[in-house]
C-alpha positions in Angstrom: 0.0 0.0 0.0 2.8 2.4 0.9 4.5 1.8 -2.5 1.2 2.2 -4.4 0.6 5.6 -2.8 4.2 6.9 -2.8 3.8 8.8 -6.1 0.6 10.6 -5.2 1.5 14.3 -5.2 0.4 17.0 -2.7 -2.3 19.2 -4.2 -2.2 21.8 -1.4 0.2 23.0 1.2 -0.4 22.0 4.9 -1.0 25.6 6.0 -3.2 26.4 3.1 -5.5 23.6 3.9 -5.4 23.6 7.7 -4.1 27.2 8.4 -7.6 28.6 9.3 -8.3 25.8 11.8 -4.9 26.2 13.3 -5.4 30.0 13.7 -8.7 29.5 15.4 -7.2 26.9 17.7 -4.4 29.3 18.7 -6.8 32.2 19.3 -9.0 29.9 21.6 -5.9 28.6 23.3 -4.7 32.2 24.0 -7.9 32.7 26.1 -8.2 29.3 27.7 -4.6 28.9 28.8 -4.4 32.1 31.0 -7.8 31.2 32.5 -6.6 27.7 33.4 -3.2 28.9 34.6 -4.8 31.6 36.8 -7.0 28.9 38.5 -4.0 26.7 39.1 -1.7 29.6 40.1 -3.8 32.4 41.6 -0.7 34.6 41.8 -0.6 34.8 38.0 -4.1 36.4 37.9 -2.9 40.0 38.3 -0.3 39.5 35.5 -3.0 38.2 33.1 -5.5 40.8 34.2 -2.9 43.6 33.4 -2.0 42.0 30.1 -5.6 41.6 28.9 -6.3 45.2 29.9 -3.4 46.5 27.7 -4.4 44.1 24.9 -8.0 45.4 25.0 -6.8 49.0 24.7 -4.5 48.2 21.7 -7.2 46.0 20.1 -9.8 48.8 20.6 -7.4 51.4 19.0 -6.8 49.1 16.0 -10.5 48.4 15.5 -11.3 52.1 15.8 -8.5 52.9 13.3 -9.9 50.3 10.8 -13.4 51.7 11.2 -12.3 55.3 10.6 -10.2 54.3 7.6 -13.2 52.3 6.2 -15.5 55.2 6.8 -13.2 57.6 5.1 -12.9 55.3 2.0 -16.7 54.9 1.8 -17.1 58.7 2.2 -14.5 59.5 -0.5 -16.1 57.0 -2.9 -19.6 58.5 -2.3 -18.3 62.0 -2.9 -16.5 60.9 -6.0 -19.5 59.0 -7.4 -21.9 61.9 -6.6 -19.5 64.4 -8.2 -19.3 62.2 -11.3 -23.0 61.9 -11.3 -23.5 65.7 -11.2 -20.8 66.2 -13.9 -22.4 63.7 -16.2 -25.9 64.8 -15.7 -25.1 68.3 -17.1 -24.1 66.5 -20.3 -27.7 65.3 -20.9 -29.7 65.0 -23.0 -27.6 63.7 -25.9 -27.9 65.4 -29.3 -28.3 63.5 -32.6 -24.6 63.2 -33.4 -23.8 61.9 -29.9 -26.5 59.3 -30.2 -25.0 58.1 -33.5 -21.4 58.1 -32.2 -22.6 55.9 -29.2 -24.5 53.6 -31.6 -27.7 54.2 -29.8 -30.5 53.4 -32.2 -33.7 53.1 -30.2 -35.4 54.8 -27.2 -35.0 51.8 -24.9 -31.2 51.6 -25.4 -31.0 55.4 -24.9 -32.7 55.2 -21.4 -30.6 52.2 -20.5 -27.5 54.1 -21.4 -28.5 57.2 -19.4 -29.4 54.9 -16.4 -25.9 53.4 -16.4 -24.1 56.6 -17.4 -25.6 58.3 -14.3 -24.4 55.3 -12.1 -28.0 54.2 -11.7 -28.9 57.3 -9.7 -32.0 59.4 -10.3 -31.6 61.5 -13.4 -34.1 64.1 -12.1 -37.5 64.8 -13.7 -36.1 67.7 -15.8 -33.4 65.5 -17.4 -35.8 62.7 -17.8 -38.3 64.9 -19.7 -35.5 66.0 -22.0 -34.4 62.4 -22.6 -37.9 61.4 -23.5 -38.2 64.4 -25.8 -35.0 63.6 -27.7 -35.8 59.9 -27.7 -38.9 60.6 -29.7 -37.4 63.3 -31.8 -34.2 61.4 -32.9 -34.8 57.7 -32.3 -38.5 57.0 -33.0 -38.9 56.3 -36.8 -42.6 55.4 -37.1 -43.9 59.0 -37.2 -43.3 61.7 -39.8 -41.7 65.0 -38.9 -45.1 66.7 -38.9 -46.5 64.0 -36.6 -43.6 64.4 -34.2 -44.0 68.1 -34.1 -47.6 67.8 -33.3 -47.0 65.2 -30.5 -44.2 67.3 -29.0 -46.3 70.4 -29.0 -49.1 68.6 -27.2 -46.9 66.9 -24.7 -44.2 69.5 -23.7 -44.2 73.2 -22.8 -41.1 75.4 -22.4 -40.7 78.7 -20.5 -38.6 80.4 -23.2 -39.1 79.0 -26.7 -42.2 77.5 -28.2 -41.9 73.7 -28.6 -42.7 73.9 -32.3 -39.8 76.2 -33.1 -37.8 75.0 -36.1 -34.5 74.7 -34.2 -34.7 72.1 -31.4 -31.4 73.3 -29.8 -33.5 75.0 -27.0 -34.0 71.5 -25.5 -30.4 71.6 -24.2 -30.8 74.9 -22.4 -31.4 74.1 -18.7 -32.7 77.6 -18.1 -35.5 76.9 -20.5 -37.8 75.2 -18.0 -39.8 72.2 -19.3 -43.2 71.0 -18.1 -45.3 68.2 -19.4 -49.0 67.5 -20.0 -49.4 64.3 -17.9 -51.9 62.4 -20.0 -50.1 63.1 -23.2 -46.8 62.4 -21.6 -47.9 58.9 -20.5 -49.3 58.2 -23.9 -45.9 59.1 -25.4 -44.0 56.9 -23.0 -46.2 53.9 -23.8 -45.9 54.7 -27.5 -42.1 54.8 -27.8 -40.8 52.7 -24.9 -41.1 49.1 -23.8 -43.0 48.2 -20.6 -39.7 47.5 -18.8 -38.4 51.0 -19.6 -41.7 52.6 -18.7 -41.3 50.9 -15.3 -38.1 52.9 -14.8 -39.6 56.2 -15.9 -43.0 56.1 -14.2 -43.8 56.3 -10.5 -45.0 52.9 -9.3 -48.7 53.9 -8.7 -48.8 55.3 -12.3 -47.1 52.2 -13.7 -49.6 49.9 -11.9 -52.5 52.2 -13.1 -51.4 51.8 -16.7 -50.0 48.3 -16.9 -51.4 46.6 -13.8 -49.4 44.7 -11.3 -46.1 43.2 -12.4 -47.2 39.6 -13.3 -43.6 38.5 -13.5 -42.8 39.4 -9.9 -46.1 37.9 -8.8 -45.1 34.6 -10.5 -41.8 34.6 -8.7 -43.5 35.3 -5.4 -46.0 32.4 -6.0 -43.1 30.1 -6.8 -41.4 31.1 -3.6 -44.6 30.5 -1.6 -44.9 27.0 -3.1 -41.3 26.2 -2.3 -42.0 27.2 1.4 
């Protein structure tokens, strides 16, 4: 048997396989040994008591330092991501050339791009309205230019320039405040976007009112109930 198994090679090192168990054993032993020793030799109690007190202070300082460093890292990351979000949001909506350069060819892909571009944060209602406007204007090909102009005029209103002006550059002016006619706006969303994209753009009560409860999520919940 020894000769037969002689050529079997090690696949892992001893410490790689058993190191975690050994470490746990050492930690437990570090607490058990002083306790047992202090019971056998009561004179050692003061020594261990002093040693554990110093250890607790050092351990507490280390934990506090790790917590502060971790908190600082999280805070820096949040500040960075929020700054990036604000920087990117002012670049929206995209114009026609930018959409072509990014190979965005339909309204759903446009909203998905914006969602990821803004790190999945809220794009704000103002930006959302302008994204919907440009989605219909540049990416929806089933209506003529005249039909688009009529739909846009009946859906959006601007504080400075009439919606039906020949030059649509005013859509990129953030000082040109935009408002929507709710019923027509919802009709436009349903017309140019998939149901999944509408779910991202609509408030949940409005989504349920228009599409009903999410049957997919209901199915998942039913399956979970059956498994229980």
